[in-house]
C-alpha positions as CSV (number, residue, x, y, z in Angstrom):
1,X,130.4,-30.6,-60.4
2,X,127.3,-28.6,-59.4
3,X,123.9,-29.5,-57.9
4,X,120.8,-28.5,-59.8
5,X,117.2,-28.6,-58.9
6,X,114.8,-29.9,-61.6
7,X,111.2,-28.8,-61.1
8,X,108.4,-29.8,-63.5
9,X,104.7,-29.6,-63.9
10,X,103.3,-32.5,-66.0
11,X,100.1,-31.1,-67.5
12,X,98.3,-34.4,-68.4
13,X,98.3,-37.8,-67.0
14,X,100.7,-40.1,-68.9
15,X,103.6,-42.4,-68.7
16,X,106.6,-40.4,-67.6
17,X,108.8,-43.3,-66.6
18,X,111.3,-42.3,-69.3
19,X,111.6,-38.8,-67.7
20,X,112.3,-40.3,-64.3
21,X,114.9,-42.7,-65.7
22,X,116.5,-39.8,-67.6
23,X,116.8,-37.8,-64.3
24,X,118.2,-40.9,-62.5
25,X,120.8,-41.3,-65.3
26,X,122.8,-38.4,-63.8
27,X,123.9,-40.9,-61.2
28,X,123.9,-38.7,-58.2
29,X,120.2,-37.7,-57.7
30,X,117.6,-37.2,-55.0
31,X,113.9,-36.9,-55.2
32,X,112.9,-33.9,-53.0
33,X,109.1,-33.8,-53.7
34,X,106.7,-35.3,-56.1
35,X,107.9,-33.1,-59.0
36,X,111.2,-31.8,-57.7
37,X,114.6,-33.5,-58.0
38,X,118.2,-32.6,-57.3
39,X,121.0,-33.9,-59.5
40,X,124.8,-33.5,-59.5
41,X,126.4,-33.0,-62.8
42,X,129.0,-31.1,-64.8
43,X,126.4,-30.1,-67.3
44,X,124.8,-26.6,-67.4
45,X,121.2,-25.8,-66.5
46,X,120.5,-25.3,-70.2
47,X,122.1,-28.7,-71.1
48,X,120.0,-30.5,-68.5
49,X,116.8,-28.7,-69.7
50,X,117.5,-29.6,-73.4
51,X,118.1,-33.2,-72.5
52,X,115.0,-33.6,-70.4
53,X,112.7,-31.8,-72.9
54,X,112.7,-34.9,-75.2
55,X,110.8,-36.7,-72.4
56,X,108.1,-34.1,-71.9
57,X,105.0,-33.1,-73.7
58,X,104.9,-29.7,-75.4
59,X,102.6,-28.2,-72.7
60,X,104.6,-29.6,-69.7
61,X,106.6,-27.1,-67.6
62,X,110.2,-27.4,-66.7
63,X,112.7,-25.4,-64.7
64,X,116.3,-26.2,-63.9
65,X,118.1,-24.1,-61.2
66,X,121.7,-24.3,-60.0
67,X,121.6,-24.6,-56.2
68,X,123.3,-22.0,-54.1
69,X,124.8,-21.7,-50.7
70,X,121.6,-21.5,-48.6
71,X,118.7,-23.9,-48.3
72,X,116.0,-24.9,-45.9
73,X,113.4,-27.7,-46.2
74,X,111.0,-30.0,-44.3
75,X,109.7,-33.5,-45.0
76,X,111.5,-34.1,-48.3
77,X,111.6,-37.5,-49.9
78,X,115.5,-37.4,-50.1
79,X,117.4,-38.0,-46.9
80,X,118.4,-34.8,-45.0
81,X,122.1,-35.7,-44.9
82,X,122.1,-36.2,-48.7
83,X,120.5,-32.8,-49.2
84,X,122.9,-31.1,-46.8
85,X,125.9,-32.5,-48.7
86,X,124.6,-31.8,-52.3
87,X,122.6,-28.6,-52.1
88,X,125.4,-26.6,-50.5
89,X,127.9,-27.3,-53.4
90,X,129.2,-24.0,-54.8
């Protein structure tokens, strides 16, 4: 399984609880910043994108990126140890 970063920009105020629950449904997840999450899944970036699109408005922005072998961060919401274990998956 691979770790993916989900980054979004919600263009208008609304109820996005369904989006948050959809992200959490991947089971292994961490919230990195207000609109950035990491999930571990066997799905592809396109599959994750296509699944999450149903929870977004047409003008919202979404990017899904497979994590690589190098990362650095500061003051994330997710715990540092979790990020070290998940983001370095190759």
